[in-house]
DOVEX-251633 format. One line per field, with one value per residue (C-alpha): residue number from 1; residue in one letter; chain; z, x, y. Coordinates in Angstrom, 1 decimal, m for minus. Layout:
BEGIN
i: c(NUM/...)
aa: c(a/...)
ch: c(A/...)
zz: c(Z/...)
xx: c(X/...)
yy: c(Y/...)
end
This chain:
BEGIN
i: c(1/2/3/4/5/6/7/8/9/10/11/12/13/14/15/16/17/18/19/20/21/22/23/24/25/26/27/28/29/30/31/32/33/34/35/36/37/38/39/40/41/42/43/44/45/46/47/48/49/50/51/52/53/54/55/56/57/58/59/60/61/62/63/64/65/66/67/68/69/70/71/72/73/74/75/76/77/78/79/80/81/82/83/84/85/86/87/88/89/90/91/92/93/94/95/96/97/98/99/100/101/102/103/104/105/106/107/108/109/110/111/112/113/114/115/116/117/118/119/120/121/122/123/124/125/126/127/128/129/130/131/132/133/134/135/136/137/138/139/140/141/142/143/144/145/146/147/148/149/150/151/152/153/154/155/156/157/158/159/160/161/162/163/164/165/166/167/168/169/170/171/172/173/174/175/176/177/178/179/180/181/182/183/184/185/186/187/188/189/190/191/192/193/194/195/196/197/198/199/200/201/202/203/204/205/206/207/208/209/210/211/212/213/214/215/216/217/218/219/220/221/222/223/224/225/226/227/228/229/230/231/232/233/234/235/236/237/238/239/240/241/242/243/244/245/246/247/248/249/250/251/252/253/254/255/256/257/258/259/260/261/262/263/264/265/266/267/268/269/270/271/272/273/274/275/276/277/278/279/280/281/282/283/284/285/286/287/288/289/290/291/292/293/294/295/296/297/298/299/300/301/302/303/304/305/306/307/308/309/310/311/312/313/314/315/316/317/318/319/320/321/322/323/324/325/326/327/328/329/330/331/332/333/334/335/336/337/338/339/340/341/342/343/344/345/346/347/348/349/350/351/352/353/354/355/356/357/358/359/360/361/362/363/364/365/366/367/368/369/370/371/372/373/374/375/376/377/378/379/380/381/382/383/384/385/386/387/388/389/390/391/392/393/394/395/396/397/398/399/400/401/402/403/404/405/406/407/408/409/410/411/412/413/414)
aa: c(m/t/a/g/r/t/g/l/r/g/d/a/p/g/l/t/a/y/i/r/l/l/t/g/t/q/f/a/f/n/i/g/f/y/a/v/l/p/y/l/a/a/h/l/g/d/g/l/g/m/a/g/w/l/v/g/l/v/l/g/l/r/t/f/s/q/q/g/l/f/v/v/g/g/a/l/t/d/r/y/g/p/r/p/v/v/l/a/g/c/v/l/r/i/a/g/f/c/w/l/a/q/a/g/s/t/a/t/v/i/g/a/v/l/l/i/g/f/a/a/a/l/f/s/p/a/v/e/s/e/t/a/r/a/a/v/a/h/e/r/a/t/g/a/p/r/a/r/v/l/a/v/f/s/a/a/g/q/a/g/a/f/l/g/p/l/l/g/t/l/l/l/l/l/g/g/g/f/r/a/a/c/l/a/g/a/v/v/f/v/g/v/l/a/g/h/a/r/l/m/p/r/r/p/r/t/v/r/e/p/g/g/r/a/v/f/c/r/e/v/f/a/n/r/p/f/l/l/l/c/l/a/y/s/t/y/l/v/s/y/n/q/l/y/l/a/l/p/a/e/v/e/r/a/t/g/s/q/n/a/l/g/v/l/f/a/l/s/s/l/l/v/v/a/a/q/l/p/l/t/r/w/s/a/h/r/i/a/p/r/t/a/l/v/a/g/l/a/v/v/a/a/g/f/a/a/v/p/l/v/p/g/g/p/a/g/l/l/p/g/a/t/l/v/v/l/l/t/l/g/q/m/l/l/v/p/a/a/r/g/l/v/p/d/l/v/e/d/h/r/l/g/l/a/t/g/a/l/s/s/v/s/g/l/a/v/l/l/g/s/a/a/s/g/t/l/l/d/a/p/g/p/v/l/w/t/v/l/a/a/v/p/l/a/g/a/g/l/a/l/a/l/p/g/r/t/p/v/r/p/e/a/g/i)
ch: c(A/A/A/A/A/A/A/A/A/A/A/A/A/A/A/A/A/A/A/A/A/A/A/A/A/A/A/A/A/A/A/A/A/A/A/A/A/A/A/A/A/A/A/A/A/A/A/A/A/A/A/A/A/A/A/A/A/A/A/A/A/A/A/A/A/A/A/A/A/A/A/A/A/A/A/A/A/A/A/A/A/A/A/A/A/A/A/A/A/A/A/A/A/A/A/A/A/A/A/A/A/A/A/A/A/A/A/A/A/A/A/A/A/A/A/A/A/A/A/A/A/A/A/A/A/A/A/A/A/A/A/A/A/A/A/A/A/A/A/A/A/A/A/A/A/A/A/A/A/A/A/A/A/A/A/A/A/A/A/A/A/A/A/A/A/A/A/A/A/A/A/A/A/A/A/A/A/A/A/A/A/A/A/A/A/A/A/A/A/A/A/A/A/A/A/A/A/A/A/A/A/A/A/A/A/A/A/A/A/A/A/A/A/A/A/A/A/A/A/A/A/A/A/A/A/A/A/A/A/A/A/A/A/A/A/A/A/A/A/A/A/A/A/A/A/A/A/A/A/A/A/A/A/A/A/A/A/A/A/A/A/A/A/A/A/A/A/A/A/A/A/A/A/A/A/A/A/A/A/A/A/A/A/A/A/A/A/A/A/A/A/A/A/A/A/A/A/A/A/A/A/A/A/A/A/A/A/A/A/A/A/A/A/A/A/A/A/A/A/A/A/A/A/A/A/A/A/A/A/A/A/A/A/A/A/A/A/A/A/A/A/A/A/A/A/A/A/A/A/A/A/A/A/A/A/A/A/A/A/A/A/A/A/A/A/A/A/A/A/A/A/A/A/A/A/A/A/A/A/A/A/A/A/A/A/A/A/A/A/A/A/A/A/A/A/A/A/A/A/A/A/A/A/A/A/A/A/A/A/A/A/A/A/A)
zz: c(m66.1/m63.3/m65.3/m66.5/m63.0/m61.6/m64.4/m63.8/m60.0/m60.7/m62.8/m60.8/m57.9/m60.4/m61.8/m60.5/m59.0/m62.0/m64.4/m62.2/m62.4/m66.2/m66.4/m64.1/m66.2/m69.3/m67.5/m66.2/m69.5/m71.4/m68.8/m69.1/m72.9/m73.6/m71.2/m73.8/m77.2/m78.0/m77.4/m79.3/m82.7/m81.3/m79.3/m82.4/m84.6/m82.3/m79.6/m81.7/m85.0/m87.1/m90.6/m91.1/m93.2/m90.5/m87.8/m89.9/m90.4/m86.6/m85.8/m88.5/m87.1/m83.7/m85.1/m87.1/m84.2/m82.1/m84.2/m86.8/m84.2/m82.1/m83.6/m82.1/m78.6/m79.1/m80.1/m77.2/m74.8/m76.1/m75.7/m72.3/m70.7/m70.2/m67.0/m68.4/m71.6/m69.6/m67.3/m70.2/m71.9/m68.8/m68.4/m72.0/m71.8/m68.7/m70.5/m73.7/m71.9/m69.9/m73.1/m75.0/m72.2/m72.8/m76.6/m78.6/m82.0/m84.7/m84.1/m80.4/m80.8/m83.4/m81.0/m78.1/m80.1/m81.5/m78.0/m76.8/m79.7/m79.2/m75.5/m76.4/m78.9/m76.0/m73.4/m75.2/m76.8/m73.6/m71.6/m74.3/m74.8/m71.1/m70.8/m73.6/m71.9/m68.5/m70.1/m71.5/m68.1/m66.5/m69.0/m68.4/m64.6/m64.3/m67.6/m68.0/m71.6/m72.3/m74.1/m70.7/m69.4/m72.7/m72.5/m69.0/m70.3/m73.3/m71.1/m68.7/m71.6/m72.8/m69.4/m69.3/m72.8/m71.6/m68.4/m69.9/m72.0/m69.1/m67.0/m69.8/m70.2/m66.5/m66.5/m69.4/m67.8/m64.6/m66.6/m66.6/m70.4/m72.5/m70.4/m67.3/m69.3/m70.3/m66.8/m65.5/m68.0/m66.9/m63.2/m64.2/m65.8/m62.7/m60.8/m63.4/m63.3/m59.5/m59.5/m62.1/m60.6/m57.4/m58.6/m62.0/m61.8/m63.4/m66.1/m67.3/m70.6/m73.6/m75.5/m78.6/m81.7/m84.9/m87.8/m85.6/m88.4/m90.3/m87.3/m88.2/m91.8/m90.7/m87.9/m90.0/m93.7/m93.3/m90.7/m92.9/m90.2/m88.3/m91.5/m92.2/m88.7/m89.3/m92.6/m91.2/m88.1/m90.4/m92.1/m88.8/m88.0/m91.4/m90.7/m87.2/m88.5/m90.4/m87.1/m87.7/m91.4/m92.9/m89.7/m89.4/m93.0/m92.5/m89.4/m91.1/m94.2/m91.9/m89.4/m91.1/m88.4/m86.5/m83.1/m82.4/m82.9/m79.2/m78.4/m80.8/m79.5/m75.9/m77.1/m78.4/m75.2/m72.9/m74.9/m74.5/m70.8/m70.2/m72.7/m73.3/m70.4/m70.8/m74.6/m74.2/m71.4/m73.7/m76.8/m75.1/m73.9/m77.1/m80.2/m81.2/m81.4/m85.2/m85.3/m83.1/m85.3/m88.5/m86.8/m85.5/m88.9/m90.5/m87.9/m88.7/m92.4/m91.6/m89.9/m93.0/m95.2/m93.0/m93.3/m96.7/m95.7/m92.3/m92.2/m90.8/m87.8/m86.1/m85.6/m88.7/m86.6/m86.8/m89.7/m87.9/m84.5/m86.2/m87.7/m84.3/m82.5/m85.0/m85.4/m81.6/m81.2/m83.9/m82.1/m78.8/m80.5/m82.6/m80.6/m77.6/m80.1/m82.3/m79.4/m77.9/m81.1/m81.2/m78.6/m80.6/m83.8/m82.5/m80.1/m76.6/m76.7/m79.8/m78.3/m77.8/m81.4/m82.7/m80.7/m82.0/m85.5/m85.4/m84.6/m87.0/m90.0/m89.2/m88.8/m92.3/m93.6/m91.9/m93.5/m97.0/m96.4/m95.1/m98.1/m100.4/m98.5/m98.3/m102.0/m101.8/m99.5/m102.4/m104.1/m104.0/m100.6/m101.8/m103.5/m100.4/m97.9/m100.1/m100.6/m96.9/m96.1/m98.5/m96.5/m93.2/m95.4/m97.1/m93.6/m92.6/m95.6/m94.6/m91.0/m92.3/m93.4/m89.9/m87.9/m85.6/m81.8/m79.6/m77.0/m73.4/m71.5/m67.8/m65.2/m63.9/m65.2/m63.4)
xx: c(m17.0/m15.8/m12.9/m12.0/m12.0/m10.0/m7.4/m7.2/m6.7/m4.2/m2.1/m2.5/m0.1/2.8/2.0/3.0/0.5/0.8/0.0/m3.0/m4.2/m3.9/m5.7/m8.5/m8.8/m9.4/m12.0/m13.9/m13.5/m15.3/m18.1/m18.9/m18.6/m20.6/m23.3/m24.3/m23.0/m25.1/m28.3/m27.3/m28.6/m32.0/m32.2/m31.4/m33.8/m36.7/m36.3/m35.3/m36.9/m33.8/m33.7/m31.6/m29.0/m28.6/m28.2/m25.4/m23.8/m23.8/m22.3/m19.7/m18.7/m18.3/m16.0/m14.0/m13.6/m12.3/m10.2/m9.1/m7.8/m5.9/m2.7/m3.5/m3.9/m0.7/1.3/m0.1/0.9/4.5/4.6/2.9/3.0/0.0/m1.4/m2.8/m4.0/m5.9/m7.4/m8.5/m10.0/m12.0/m13.3/m14.4/m16.0/m18.0/m19.1/m20.0/m22.2/m24.0/m24.5/m25.8/m28.2/m29.9/m29.4/m32.6/m31.6/m29.4/m26.8/m26.6/m26.4/m23.6/m21.7/m22.1/m20.9/m17.9/m16.9/m17.3/m15.2/m12.5/m12.3/m11.5/m8.9/m7.1/m7.7/m7.0/m3.6/m2.3/m3.4/m2.4/1.1/1.7/0.6/3.0/5.8/5.0/4.9/8.4/9.7/8.0/9.6/13.1/12.6/11.2/11.8/8.0/6.9/5.3/2.5/1.3/0.7/m1.0/m3.2/m4.4/m5.1/m7.0/m9.0/m9.9/m11.2/m13.3/m14.7/m15.8/m17.3/m19.3/m20.6/m21.3/m24.2/m25.7/m25.5/m27.2/m29.9/m30.6/m31.1/m33.4/m35.4/m35.7/m37.3/m34.4/m34.1/m31.2/m30.6/m29.9/m27.4/m25.6/m25.5/m24.3/m21.5/m20.6/m20.5/m18.1/m15.7/m15.9/m14.5/m11.8/m10.9/m10.7/m8.5/m6.0/m5.9/m4.7/m2.6/m1.2/2.4/3.5/6.2/8.3/7.3/9.5/11.3/9.5/11.4/11.7/9.6/6.9/4.3/6.4/6.8/3.8/5.0/8.6/7.7/5.2/6.1/9.8/9.9/9.4/9.0/6.4/4.5/4.4/3.0/0.4/m0.7/m0.8/m2.7/m5.1/m6.1/m7.1/m9.3/m10.9/m11.7/m12.9/m15.3/m17.1/m18.7/m20.8/m21.2/m20.9/m21.9/m25.3/m26.0/m25.1/m27.2/m30.2/m29.7/m29.5/m32.3/m34.5/m33.6/m30.7/m32.0/m29.2/m26.5/m26.4/m25.6/m22.7/m21.3/m21.6/m19.8/m16.9/m16.5/m16.8/m14.2/m11.7/m12.4/m12.0/m9.2/m7.1/m4.7/m4.1/m3.6/m1.2/0.6/1.2/2.1/4.4/6.8/6.8/6.6/8.0/5.6/5.9/4.9/1.9/0.9/1.1/m0.7/m3.5/m4.1/m4.1/m6.7/m8.9/m8.6/m9.7/m12.8/m14.0/m13.0/m15.0/m18.4/m19.5/m18.1/m19.7/m23.2/m25.9/m26.8/m30.2/m30.5/m28.6/m26.0/m23.1/m21.3/m21.6/m20.5/m17.5/m16.5/m16.9/m14.8/m12.0/m11.9/m11.8/m9.0/m7.0/m7.6/m6.3/m3.1/m2.3/m3.4/m1.0/1.7/1.1/1.0/4.1/6.0/5.5/8.1/10.7/10.0/9.9/11.8/10.5/9.7/7.5/5.6/2.4/2.5/3.1/0.3/m2.1/m0.8/m1.4/m5.1/m5.5/m4.0/m6.1/m9.2/m8.7/m8.3/m11.5/m13.3/m12.1/m12.5/m16.0/m17.1/m15.5/m16.8/m20.3/m20.5/m19.8/m22.6/m24.9/m22.2/m22.5/m21.4/m18.2/m17.0/m17.8/m16.1/m13.1/m12.4/m12.8/m10.4/m7.9/m7.6/m6.1/m4.0/m2.4/m1.8/0.0/2.2/3.1/3.8/6.3/8.5/8.7/11.9/11.7/12.3/13.2/10.5/11.5/11.8/11.9/12.6/9.0/6.0/4.3)
yy: c(m14.9/m17.0/m18.4/m14.9/m13.4/m16.2/m15.8/m12.1/m12.6/m15.3/m13.0/m9.8/m10.6/m10.8/m7.3/m3.9/m1.5/0.7/m2.1/m3.1/0.6/0.6/m2.8/m1.6/1.5/m0.5/m2.6/0.5/2.3/m0.4/m0.8/2.9/2.9/m0.3/0.7/3.3/2.4/m0.7/1.4/4.5/3.5/2.5/5.8/7.8/6.0/5.1/7.8/10.8/9.7/10.0/8.6/5.4/7.3/9.9/7.3/5.7/9.1/9.8/6.4/6.9/10.3/8.8/6.2/8.7/11.2/8.3/5.9/8.5/10.8/8.3/9.6/13.1/11.6/9.6/12.6/14.6/11.8/11.9/15.7/16.2/12.7/10.3/11.8/15.2/13.5/10.7/13.3/15.5/12.4/11.5/15.1/15.2/11.8/12.8/16.0/14.1/11.5/14.2/16.2/13.1/12.3/15.7/16.0/16.2/17.6/16.4/19.1/18.5/14.7/15.1/17.5/15.0/11.9/13.9/14.9/11.3/10.0/12.6/11.8/8.2/9.4/11.1/8.5/5.2/5.9/7.3/4.2/1.7/3.2/3.3/m0.3/m1.3/0.7/m0.9/m4.4/m3.9/m2.7/m5.7/m8.1/m6.6/m6.8/m10.3/m12.1/m12.6/m12.0/m8.6/m10.3/m11.6/m8.1/m7.1/m10.1/m9.2/m5.7/m7.2/m9.6/m6.8/m4.8/m7.7/m8.3/m4.6/m4.9/m7.9/m6.2/m2.8/m3.9/m5.8/m2.6/m0.7/m3.3/m3.3/0.4/0.2/m2.6/m0.5/2.2/4.7/4.7/5.9/8.9/6.8/4.7/7.8/9.2/5.8/5.9/9.4/8.2/5.4/8.0/10.2/7.2/6.7/10.4/10.4/7.3/8.6/12.1/10.4/7.5/8.2/9.5/12.7/12.5/15.4/17.0/16.3/18.9/19.9/18.8/20.9/19.8/18.4/18.4/15.8/13.5/11.3/10.7/10.1/7.7/5.7/5.9/6.1/3.3/0.2/m2.4/m0.3/0.4/m3.3/m3.9/m1.2/m2.8/m6.3/m5.2/m3.3/m6.5/m7.9/m4.9/m5.0/m8.7/m8.0/m5.3/m8.1/m9.0/m5.9/m6.3/m9.8/m11.7/m10.0/m10.7/m14.4/m14.7/m13.2/m15.4/m18.5/m17.7/m15.0/m12.4/m10.9/m11.9/m14.4/m11.8/m11.0/m14.6/m14.7/m11.4/m12.7/m15.9/m13.8/m11.8/m14.8/m16.7/m13.8/m13.5/m17.2/m18.1/m15.0/m15.5/m19.3/m18.9/m16.1/m17.9/m20.8/m18.8/m16.2/m18.9/m21.0/m18.8/m15.4/m12.5/m12.4/m16.0/m15.4/m12.5/m14.6/m17.6/m15.3/m13.9/m17.4/m18.5/m15.5/m16.4/m20.0/m18.6/m16.9/m19.8/m22.2/m20.4/m21.9/m25.3/m25.8/m27.2/m25.0/m27.2/m27.4/m23.6/m22.6/m20.8/m23.2/m21.3/m18.0/m19.5/m21.1/m17.7/m16.0/m18.6/m18.7/m15.0/m14.5/m17.2/m15.4/m12.1/m13.5/m14.7/m11.6/m8.6/m8.9/m9.9/m6.9/m4.4/m6.0/m5.5/m1.7/m0.8/m2.8/m0.9/2.8/5.0/5.0/8.8/8.1/5.2/7.2/8.5/5.0/3.5/6.1/5.7/1.9/2.6/5.5/3.7/0.7/2.9/4.3/0.7/m0.3/2.7/1.7/m2.0/m1.8/0.1/m2.5/m5.5/m4.0/m4.2/m7.9/m8.9/m9.7/m11.8/m15.7/m17.0/m18.8/m15.5/m13.4/m15.6/m16.3/m12.6/m12.0/m14.9/m13.4/m10.2/m11.6/m14.0/m11.0/m9.6/m12.8/m12.4/m8.9/m10.0/m12.6/m9.7/m8.2/m8.6/m11.6/m11.5/m14.5/m15.1/m14.6/m17.9/m17.1/m19.7/m19.4/m17.6/m14.8)
end
């Protein structure tokens, strides 16, 4: 954490106040979110006595109401500007957490998690598209690669994802229980709401275009480069989701339990916090975004391919740790590059829609890919890991067809 905080402080002076606001927003958002999410399944199963299939259904509905509806939040951002969409998302997230803290029946729990998911579907595309827009403006003004801004944003989110579960655990240890974690998450979003109500600038509404219902299809499926980016990025998210599917199975196979999963997830978060900014600083000045995207997907593929080849080590965790490290390194290369490519592939007034579409298309791919990969968990190890490695390799092939862009080489970095 020290390295991560130092890196964020070191980069912050070169960034505008608006970029710092957006970055701080992502940090706070993930603290509030991850103070609750890791403990939701246990609360539903142990606290409310839900059957396992119902717990899975509730968690799936939360993911769908968030990831699947990002395109809605993106379209509303383009139509009304980011400020009202962000504020509405904050209000709904506060209401959702307070509702979840009191929910005791299946219907009320489902209503609360749907509200929480939809709040993120409003909030996140607005913040992410504004960050991409601000990163491009910063690049034009200073010559510093936009990937640097997006890397700071990503590292701040990972720092929040690391601290959030610690906050939730502390509240549980103090005897507050799941309800206290929910209320703490709500308090965090009250602060985010107040900050944005005061500091986020207003933007004029855009004129409604005819044929609005066809905008999504036209922007995604008729825009071949953007569609290629969506498909390539989808292979990364399908691969990343294996941290919650194939990795637990591997850890249980190697150790007899899933107790070590928390250590591996902490390793991933700390690696991003410590290394995201130095790695992006290096890559942004030396390779084009398309190359970073291809290289990141290749590193992810190498992580899966390495699992059956790496010896178990004393605790049996070396294959799983190798997967986590390589997948995280690939993520750090490709995510800022992919997000930085979006403004080059779509019109500025459709940046919110495109940001949401990138997540929604990827969310659909994860839904289908998880079902497919779940059927492979009982297959022999070499078969499973070879198939999983082939997915990001296919994405790297798609990314090679994207238009290239020469990396910015300023006289001095930010």
